[in-house]
N, C-alpha and C positions, 0 to 999 in steps of 0.2 A: 528558585531550581533556571538554570539556563538550560536555554532551547540548545536540544540536541541536534546541529546540522549535521546529521549522516550523511548525504549523499555530497557533500559538499566539497567529496574528496573522488567521488567515482572515476573520471577516466583519466584529469593528471596524473592517479597513482597508478587507476585499472589499463587501461591500456600501454602502461611498459611493461606492468607487473605481469600483466597474462603471458608475454611473451620472455618470462623468466621460465624456465622448467625445472625440476628436480630441486626445486629450494624447498627442501622441509617437508617433502610430500606426507603426508599425511595417510597410513597405514590404518587400518580398521584394526586388523588381525595383529596387530605389535601390540596391544591393551597390555595394561601388566596382571590385568587377569586373565590369563588363558586357560584357567579349567573349563572342563566341559557344563552347557548350561541344559542339556537335558532335564526337562520334567519342567523348565523354567518359563512365565511366559512373560512377554514383552507388549504392552499395550500401546501403539504408538497412535496420536488424534492428527490429523493435516486436513485445512479447507480444500476446498473442492476446487482445483487447476485441471480437471480432465477437458479434455476434447471430444472431437465425434469418432476420432478415430483409437484411444485409450485411453481406459477409468482410471481413477487416481489410486484405486485402491489395486487394480492389475499395473500397474506401474511401478508403486510402492514395492508391492509381494516380490517383484521379477528385480527389482534392485537391491532388496535384504538378502534372497535367497543368500549369496555367497555367506552369511555371518550364521543364518540357521543351517547349512547344509557343515558349517566347521563348528560349529557349537550343542547343537542339537536343540535350541529353544526354540519355540514357538513365539511366532511374531504374529499380533491381532493388530490389523489395521483397520481404523476408524476413521471414514471421514467425516468432519461434520461441516452442515451448512451453514453459509454466514450468517443467515435469519438467526437471531439469538442466540449467538456464537461467544457471547461471555457469558450470559445465564449458563447455555450448557457445563462449560469449564466452573463457574462457580457454587450451580448445584452439585455436580458430582465429587470436586475436591472439598466440599462442605462435608458430604455423604462419604467421604471415605473412600472416593467410586473414581479419582479419575487415572487418568493415564499414566505412564511412566514416562512418555515424551509428549511435547505438545509443540503446540505452534501458536504462538501471539505477539500480537504487534505494539506498539509502543506503549498505545493509551489502557489497555488493561494491567499492564506490567505490575504498575504501583503498588494496586489493591491484591495481587496477589504476593508481592513481596512483602506486602503489611501483614500479609497470613501468615506468615513462613511458609508457605507453600512454592517455592525456589530454592532448590539445590542451587550451592554457588558451585562453578563449573571448572575455575584454575585447577585444583589438584588433578580434575583427569587429561587433563593436555600436556603435553612435552614444549619445553619451548619452540623445538624443531615446528612441532605442531601448530603450535601461535603462531609461529612468523608467515608460513603458507597463505593463513588468512588474510585476506587484504582489509578486512572488518572486524577481527578478533576483539581487539578493544573499545569498537563502538557497541558490547554486548555491557557493558561497566556501567552498573548504576549506584550513584550514591557510595562509589570505589570498591565494590563489590562485582565481580562477572558472573551475570546472572543468566545470560543466554549468550547462544551464538545464532548469527547472524547468516539466515538462509537466503532472502529476498530482499537485496538493493538496487531499488532503480522504478521503474516501474512511474516515472514522473505524470504524472494529469498532465495533457498537449492539450493545444485546439488542434483536430484535426481537422481542414479540409479537404472538400470533394473538390477539385481542382476546376473539370468539367464546367461544376456547376458556377464557381467563382469567374474562372474564363468566359465563361455567357454574359457577364454581367461587366466585364472588361476588367478583373482582376487578374494579373497574374503571380501575383505572391499572395500569402497568407497576412491575415492585419497582423497589425505589431502592438499597434495602442488602443485605449477603450473607446476614444473615437472612431480610431479608424474603420473598430468593429462595426460599432454602431452606423457607421456609412457602410459598408459594405454588406451589411443584414440587411438594412432598409431599402436597398438598389434591388438586391437578391427579391425582395419580399416583394416587389412591385415587377421585375422581370421573369419572376418565374413564381406564376401565382400556385402551383402546383407542388412547389418544393417549401420547406420548413426553413426557414435562415439559419435558424439556431435553436436549437434543443438541450433537456437539462431531465436528470432522470430522479425527477421530486417522488417519485414513489420507490425507490429503494428501499428496500427491506432493513438494509443495516445503515448505521451511521454512517458507515466507509462511506457512503455516497456523499457525505457534505466533503471530502478531500478533491470532489473535481467541483461539487457546486456551488461552495461558499469559502472556502479556507485562502486560496489562491486570491479570490479578491478582495480577501481580508487582508493577506500580505499585499497584493500590489496597490493596495490602500498605506500602508503602511504603519499597518498596524498586529494587532498578535492576540493569541487567546488568550495568555497567561502573564501576571509580570514575571521576572526576571527570578525572582526566588519561588516562584508558584504556589503564594499566597493568597492571588487575588484573581480573580478573572477579567479582563481586560478588553470588555466585547462593549461598557456602554462610554464608550468613545464616538469622539469626530470620526475618527478614522472607519472605525467597526460599521458605523452607521451611513458612510460614504460607501463600502462596500453592500450593505443592503439595502439600501435603495438604488441603488445601482443594478442589481438585478430585478428589484422590484421595480423600477423602471421598466425594465425589458420587457415586461410583460405588461404592464398598464397602461405607461406611455407613448413607448414606441409599437408595441404591438410586434413585437421582433421574438418575444419564446410564446407559443401558444400556450394556450389553455389544455391540450394533452400533456404538457409538460409534470403536470400535478399527479398525472397517472401513468407516469413512465419510468419501467425501471430501468439500471444501469443495461440490461439485456435489452431492453426494449431498443432504446436510444441505437444500442450497438446494432440492428438487427434492421431500421431505418435509415440509420446512415448506408451499412451494405445496400439497402437497396436501394439508393441513389435519391432518398425520398428527403433527406437531412442535409443541409449544406456544412454546418460547422456545428463540433460539439466537442466536450472538453472532457475525456476518456482517458485512463490510463495508456502509458503505449504499447502494453502487448496488445492490443486491437489492431497493429499491423501488421500482426501473420496473417488476422482474417482478412483484413484489407485487399492485400495481397493476394490472397487466396483466391480473393472474387475478382479480381480484377480489377480494383476501384484508384483511379486516377487521385493520387492522397499526395499533400503537402500539410507543414504543424509548424503550427508556431511553441514555444516553450514556454513562454509566458506571452502573455497581456502587458502593456507595461501603464500602469497609470502613474504613481507618484514614484512606483517604483515596480518593479517583475516579483514575482512570487510564486510558487508553486505545490505543490505535493508531492515526496518523492516516501514510498516505503522504504522501512527499513525492520524488516519482520524478521524473527528470528524463533531457533527452537529452542525450548526450556528441559530441563529435569526436574520430576516433580519430589521435593523431598520427604513425601512418602512412598517413593519406589523404594520396594524389597531388589530390588537386580541394579541398582546403581552402574556399575562396573558396565554391566552389559550394555546399558542405556546407553551407556557414554560412546561405547564402540559402535553401538547402530548411530548416531549421532556422526560420527565421526565417517563413518559409510556414504551415511546420508548426502552429507556436504562435500564428498571426496570429488576431484574434479573429474572423475569417467562417470559417475552420476547424474553430479550436475549439469555436466555437458548433454545427458540424456534427456536430463529437466528441462535442458535452456532452447533444448531442439524438439522435443518431442509434445513437452505440456507446454512451458511459460517460456517465452524468448526475453532473457534479461540479463543483465552483464555478470561477468564471470566473479566468485565470492572468492578465490584462492590466484595465488602466483601461479598455477601451474594449469588452468582452464583457462583454451582458448577462446579466444572474445566470437559469442555464438548470438547475439541479439542482431536487430536487423541494421543495415550498412547506415544506413540513413539517419541514424541516431548517435553515430558517433562525434559528428558533430557537434552533436547539442551537449555531450557525458567530458566534449575539451574545453567546450565556451561556452557553457549557461551552467553548468553546476552551483553560481554565486545565487541562482532565484528558485533552488532543491530547500526546501525545507521539511524535516519530518513533526511529529505531533508532540510538545513535552509529555514527558512521565510525569503526573500528576495524581497524588492521593485524591477518589472521588472524583474522576474527571469523566471518566465512563458514563456517570450520572447525570451531570453538565453537558455532555454533548450533547446525549439521548434528551434533554431538555433542550437544548437550543436546537435540534433538530427538530422537534415536534411544532417547536413557536416559529419555526423560519418557514414550515410546509402550512402552517397556519399565515402565514404572512404572502406567503404565495396564489394561497386561496382567497384573500383580500379580507379575509378575519381578524389580520391584526397588522395595523402598521408597521414598518420597522422597527420605528424608536420603542413600540410599545416589546415586538421581539425578542430583542434586546435588553432592554428594561426588564422584562418580566425572567429571560436565561439570569441576568446579572442576581438579583433580588435571590432566587433559587441557589445559586453557586454561593452566595453567602452562607445559606445553611448548611452548606455540604463542606466548606473549606475552614469554616469557624468549628468545626468537630474536633 
């Protein structure tokens, strides 16, 4: 199975497309099933994106109000925490208690497709509606349209506190692994009260790997799976180089502090905003919090070793095949991803590039150059059956590596041995 570099299209297509208006705009009220939905209940599960100013539940209830008023349907929003996110879906769907509409990221999809849990979407959208979505075709897996992309972007970038870097004589973020080590070492000596680099090795979700491991794997020229998705490709020199690099940051150079193994992503964000961390790799949406805090920041899209590479999200809405209200659910999905709602989502909850041609660009202006020139660095995770279990094992083994309980070789070898038992099924 070939790696789906979904994000490589982003702004070469996106900036031009965002300037187009009136191009097949989705109209949630124009779906073919217009009869009253009074008495029907639609269950929607979404992950947490909320801020101090607005909760996820309040946001989605407000945005979906036009549909409830028009149809008389009751819409129940449940915000599912990222911790044990996949298990929540698996347990509920297996018990016949899943939602009508869910939110899934790529590494979840294969298992649920194999279960027959996801409804193909093609027949629920007109050609004009499909055309208006910038990434509609990226919801196609094995020739079937299973998902509606809703969050495409938020690449993991290396944020730099430029006041701290400037104090050590650096005027721009590092570009290569060697420069990164040079910067961090000097900052460590010049500013002993500052952590030169920090990572979130206690993040509760396997999504933490999107910032703390996968980018370095891609930068070493490695990959997670073979092209056909049948073999884990972590027992390789490229993967070992990436793991050894991270191990050395802590145990050879002393750049990564011991506290990294007790830090979640939220902890790293807070420490960076507080000016206690010079550099941290986190999703680009952190920029809005940095701007609010008045942090003088810049970023590097990707460090370069043999090549560049970083994670880019390609998350999507799905319609569960068990839903008893599929037409109504499709209308809700169209409303949720409409330009009107997404403009509110991208300005109030989660700063991201547009997903439809009739939505304006609302992401941080600093990232426009990245979306124009650096999308070749962007990677999504491959859709491979059983991948969640493999990622979970990889994460646990790498955590043991960062505690110095496994060597880099042992962490990767143990993961590869386990993966064989999953992929051979």
